Residue, then its C-alpha position, 0 to 999 in steps of 0.5 A: x179714195x174715201x168710202x162710205x157705207x150705204x144700205x141697198x134699197x132692195x135687200x138692205x145689204x150694206x155696200x161700201x161706195x165712193x164718198x160724195x159721188x154720183x154713181x150707178x152700181x150693182x148690189x153684190x147680193x141681190x144684183x139690182x142696179x142702184x143709183x146713189x148720189x152722195x153729193x146730196x149729203x152736203x146740202x145741209x152744210x151748204x144751206x147752213x152757210x147760206x143761212x148764216x150769210x143771209x143773217x149777216x147780210x140782213x143785220x149788216x144792211x139794217x145796221x146801215x139802214x137804221x144809221x141812215x134813219x138816224x141821220x134823216x131824223x137828226x139832220x145835222x152835220x155831226x150825224x152825217x160825219x158819224x155815218x161816214x165814219x161808221x159806214x165808209x162804204x154804206x149803202x146810203x152814202x149818197x142819201x146822207x151826202x144829200x142831207x148834208x148838202x141841204x143842211x150845210x149849204x156848204x160849197x165844198x159839200x156840194x162839190x163833193x156830192x157832184x163829183x161823187x154822184x154825177x148821175x144822181x137823181x138828186x143832181x138837179x136839186x143839188x145844182x139848184x142849191x149850188x146856184x143859190x150859194x153862188x148867187x149869194x157869193x156874187x151878190x156879196x162881191x157886187x156889194x163890196x165893189x159898188x162903193x169902192x173907187x180904187x179898183x179896175x172896172x175891166x178887172x171887176x167885170x172879168x172877175x164877175x164873169x170868172x165867178x159865173x164860169x166857176x159856178x156853171x162848170x163846178x170849178x173850185x181851183x185856179x192854177x198858177x203858172x209863175x215863170x221869170x228870169x233875172x237881169x241885174x248888173x253891178x254898179x261898175x257896169x253902168x255908164x261912167x257918167x252915172x257912176x261919177x254923178x252918184x259918187x259925187x252926190x254920196x261923197x257930199x251926203x255920206x262922206x263916202x263914194x258908192x264905187x268904193x263901198x258897194x256889194x256886187x248884186x250879180x255875185x250875191x243875188x240869187x233867183x232861187x226860192x221861187x217856191x217861196x215867191x209862189x207861196x206869197x202869191x197863192x196865200x195873198x190871192x186866197x186871202x183876198x178871195x176869203x175877204x169876200x167869199x166863203x172859206x175855201x170857195x176859191x183855191x189857188x195852186x201852183x201844182x202841175x198835177x192839179x187839173x183845172x181849166x182856169x190858170x193865172x199866168x204871171x211872168x216876171x223879170x227881176x232887174x235893178x231898181x232905177x230912177x232919174x233923181x240925180x240925172x234927167x237923161x239917164x237911168x241910175x241905180x237906186x242905192x240902199x244901205x246895208x247897216x250893221x245890226x242886220x237892217x237895210x235902210x235902217x238907222x244902224x251903223x253903215x256896212x255897205x251900199x246895195x243896189x235896189x231890186x225891181x220886178x217887171x210883172x206881166x199878169x194874164x188870165x183867160x176864161x175858157x171857151x170865150x174871148x174874155x181875158x184880163x191882163x196887165x203889166x206892172x213894175x214894182x219896187x221893194x219898200x224902204x226898210x227890211x230888218x233882221x237879215x243875216x246876209x247880203x243874199x238874204x237881203x236881196x231875197x227879202x227885197x224880191x219877196x217885198x216886190x211880190x207882196x206889192x204885186x199881189x196887193x195890186x192884183x187884189x186892188x184891181x179886182x176890188x178884193x182888198x180893204x184899205x186896212x188890209x192893204x196897209x197891213x200887207x204892204x208893211x209885211x216883212 
């Protein structure tokens, strides 16, 4: 045990005692009882630490405070961003976020504030700004559709209700649930009368029979690349929303980890493309041409016949806590020309993708989100 030497307060005799202890001892010279608290000697050290800590906290707080005053004075988005970067956990983050809301009137900034500060004293003011932003977006949509004719009135009314629900519940994201299956069959699986009729026609037209020059769809078609088809719908819907609404106003995602009360359900069945052009009483497959030089239904040298792909879609969306629902069924076909393919399987995949492009055009058109020039551009996308 460490010792220290002190003087007896009665006789001034030097006595060795335990260091930094609170003790009562008897002076060996004068026999007086002496109380000594060695812990008191530490106080200056602790006081010094406290003073240093106070100084650091003082200047840290004022550095934060003066940065906030700078934002309050400048009132720019750049000043807000600089504050966030310099003070990631700043004492005035809520105040700075509110300034950013007022300055930008950006829907994403509003959503960030409401999510980060649900009990803020500024919440009512932020909700008022949020309401004003939404009203402007809804007016923009109403103005867009009031002079249009090629939209679905039920779909437009549903979309208006959807926008108001998203406004009132601070919802930014719509989930996409895409499910489907494949039900295709080969040419030789059709009724013999169908095979003979098409063989006779194409023998006259092209000097060759389909049955002798066709690739099986079942062995070359794959239902894979579902993620690619989801992306087609997501990109097209978000693009349609941004035709009339501000950037990132509504987001669409297929992620199962995103929590949102709003969901679009799209079910599909991939089938043979069929028609009754050559037979009035029976469906027959629509025949495409796979040409050398990687073109389907192009002008290049013949390689093989293919069966076209069609898709039966079913769309459904509900508004939570209400009876409002919009749904419809739609059959789509691929377009007339697909170029630069590297394999039969890719050709079928591209035909399937074109069906999904066509379907998203139909969705956008029903909701009045698709301009005529954009519709033409999307319909020719490969």
